[in-house]
C-alpha positions as CSV (number, residue, x, y, z in Angstrom):
1,M,13.1,-1.8,9.8
2,T,10.7,-1.2,7.1
3,G,10.0,-3.3,4.1
4,A,11.8,-1.3,1.9
5,E,14.7,-2.3,4.1
6,F,13.8,-5.7,4.5
7,I,13.4,-6.0,0.8
8,A,16.8,-4.5,-0.1
9,K,18.4,-6.5,2.6
10,L,16.7,-10.1,0.8
11,L,17.7,-8.6,-2.3
12,A,21.2,-8.7,-1.1
13,D,22.0,-11.4,0.9
14,G,18.9,-13.6,-0.8
15,S,18.3,-15.2,3.3
16,P,14.8,-13.9,4.2
17,L,15.0,-13.9,7.8
18,G,17.6,-16.3,8.2
19,L,16.5,-19.0,6.1
20,R,18.2,-20.6,3.7
21,A,17.1,-23.4,0.8
22,G,17.7,-26.9,2.0
23,D,16.2,-25.9,5.8
24,G,13.3,-27.6,6.8
25,P,9.6,-26.7,8.3
26,E,11.1,-26.2,11.9
27,A,13.3,-23.5,10.9
28,A,10.8,-21.9,9.1
29,E,8.6,-21.8,12.3
30,R,11.1,-20.0,14.5
31,A,12.0,-17.6,11.5
32,V,8.5,-16.8,10.6
33,P,6.8,-16.9,13.8
34,V,3.2,-16.3,12.2
35,G,0.3,-18.3,11.8
36,F,0.5,-20.6,8.8
37,L,-1.4,-23.1,6.9
38,D,-0.3,-26.1,4.8
39,V,-1.3,-27.3,1.8
40,E,0.5,-30.6,0.3
41,E,0.4,-29.6,-3.5
42,V,1.7,-33.5,-4.6
43,P,1.2,-35.9,-1.7
44,G,4.8,-36.3,-0.5
45,A,6.8,-34.0,-2.9
46,S,5.5,-30.6,-2.7
47,L,4.5,-28.9,0.4
48,R,3.3,-25.0,0.4
49,R,3.3,-23.1,3.6
50,D,1.2,-19.8,3.8
51,H,1.6,-17.1,6.1
52,G,0.0,-14.8,4.8
53,L,2.4,-12.4,3.8
54,L,4.9,-15.1,2.9
55,E,4.6,-18.2,1.0
56,L,7.0,-20.8,1.3
57,S,7.7,-24.1,-0.9
58,F,9.0,-27.5,0.2
59,S,10.0,-30.4,-1.6
60,G,11.1,-33.6,-0.5
61,G,8.8,-34.9,2.0
62,G,8.3,-38.3,1.2
63,E,8.7,-41.1,3.6
64,T,12.8,-41.1,3.9
65,A,13.4,-37.6,3.4
66,G,12.5,-34.4,5.7
67,W,11.0,-31.8,3.9
68,T,13.1,-29.2,2.8
69,L,12.5,-25.0,1.5
70,S,13.1,-24.7,-2.1
71,S,11.6,-21.1,-2.8
72,G,9.1,-18.2,-1.2
73,V,7.1,-15.8,-2.5
74,L,6.6,-12.5,-0.4
75,E,3.1,-11.4,-1.5
76,L,3.0,-7.7,-1.3
77,H,0.1,-7.3,-3.3
78,R,-2.0,-8.6,-0.8
79,L,-1.7,-6.1,1.4
80,P,-3.7,-2.9,-0.1
81,L,-6.6,-5.3,0.6
82,D,-6.1,-6.7,3.8
83,P,-3.3,-5.3,6.4
84,G,-4.0,-8.1,8.6
85,P,-0.8,-9.8,7.8
86,G,1.2,-6.6,7.5
87,T,0.1,-6.0,11.4
88,E,0.9,-9.7,12.3
89,W,4.1,-9.4,10.6
90,R,5.4,-6.0,12.0
91,E,4.3,-7.7,15.5
92,A,5.9,-10.7,14.9
93,T,9.4,-9.9,13.0
94,G,9.8,-6.2,13.4
95,V,9.3,-5.5,9.8
96,D,7.0,-2.6,9.0
97,F,5.1,-3.0,5.6
98,A,2.9,0.0,4.5
99,P,0.1,-1.0,2.1
100,Y,2.4,0.0,-0.8
101,T,6.4,-0.3,-1.1
102,A,7.8,2.1,-4.4
103,W,10.6,0.6,-5.8
104,S,12.1,3.7,-5.1
105,E,12.3,3.2,-1.4
106,V,13.9,-0.2,-2.1
107,E,16.5,1.3,-4.7
108,A,17.4,3.6,-1.9
109,A,17.6,1.2,0.5
110,L,19.5,-1.0,-1.3
111,A,22.0,1.5,-1.8
112,A,22.4,1.9,2.4
113,V,22.7,-2.4,3.1
114,P,25.2,-2.6,5.7
115,G,28.1,-5.1,4.7
116,H,26.9,-5.8,1.3
117,P,28.0,-3.9,-2.4
118,E,25.2,-3.0,-4.1
119,P,24.2,-5.8,-6.4
120,V,24.0,-5.2,-9.9
121,L,20.3,-5.9,-11.3
122,E,19.4,-7.5,-14.3
123,L,16.1,-5.9,-15.6
124,I,13.5,-8.1,-17.5
125,H,10.7,-6.8,-18.7
126,Q,7.4,-9.1,-17.6
127,G,4.5,-7.5,-19.9
128,G,3.2,-5.1,-17.3
129,Y,5.7,-5.8,-14.6
130,L,9.5,-5.1,-14.8
131,E,11.5,-7.4,-12.5
132,Y,14.7,-6.8,-10.7
133,R,16.7,-9.7,-10.1
134,N,20.0,-9.9,-8.4
135,P,21.9,-13.3,-10.0
136,A,24.1,-13.8,-7.2
137,S,21.5,-14.0,-4.3
138,G,19.1,-15.6,-7.0
139,V,16.1,-12.9,-5.2
140,S,13.9,-11.0,-7.8
141,V,11.7,-8.1,-7.2
142,L,8.7,-7.6,-9.5
143,V,7.2,-4.4,-9.6
144,V,3.8,-2.7,-11.5
145,D,5.1,-0.9,-14.6
146,D,1.9,0.5,-15.9
147,P,1.7,4.2,-16.4
148,D,-2.2,3.7,-15.8
149,E,-2.5,1.7,-12.9
150,E,-3.2,3.8,-9.7
151,R,-2.9,2.4,-6.4
152,D,-5.9,1.3,-4.8
153,E,-7.2,-2.6,-3.9
154,W,-3.9,-2.9,-5.7
155,P,-0.6,-1.5,-6.0
156,G,0.1,1.0,-8.8
157,N,2.7,2.1,-11.3
158,G,5.9,1.9,-9.9
159,D,4.9,-0.7,-6.5
160,V,6.4,-4.0,-5.4
161,W,3.9,-6.2,-6.3
162,S,5.9,-9.3,-4.4
163,V,9.4,-10.5,-4.1
164,G,10.5,-14.1,-5.3
165,F,13.2,-16.4,-3.6
166,G,14.6,-20.0,-4.7
167,G,12.8,-21.9,-7.3
168,T,15.5,-21.5,-9.9
169,G,18.9,-20.0,-10.2
170,K,21.0,-19.2,-7.2
171,W,19.5,-19.9,-3.6
């Protein structure tokens, strides 16, 4: 599966590799079988798990409740400088992210997601970025919107910067 196809499927169904809000760290380890670093941002209250290409946020923790997945971000802007996480991701999940993913590729893949009608996306201007959000899945794609921005160490104009899910909205 290409990275654009993965993003399109995530936009449509809101489930990265089968993960859902409320899943615990063990489910994340099974779904995302790559190395990670855990950082307890607020002891007992918030945990950030960095898988290199994917960051997951958990809440709850504490002494009586376990950690539960609340949001995540697919950090595609990291790939041009360091292709290592993309290679690890491809080997572990079968998803092949190129150093740059054009939004136009995601749009084409979105029209072909099996079993899902093409979602109606909200467009939000974010000062140098466009955010395409599917209110039904709670997934947002941040796209570089600067005609002077060329592909180099970072994504260029029209490229996906990151994909977020959870946090606010319906996930």
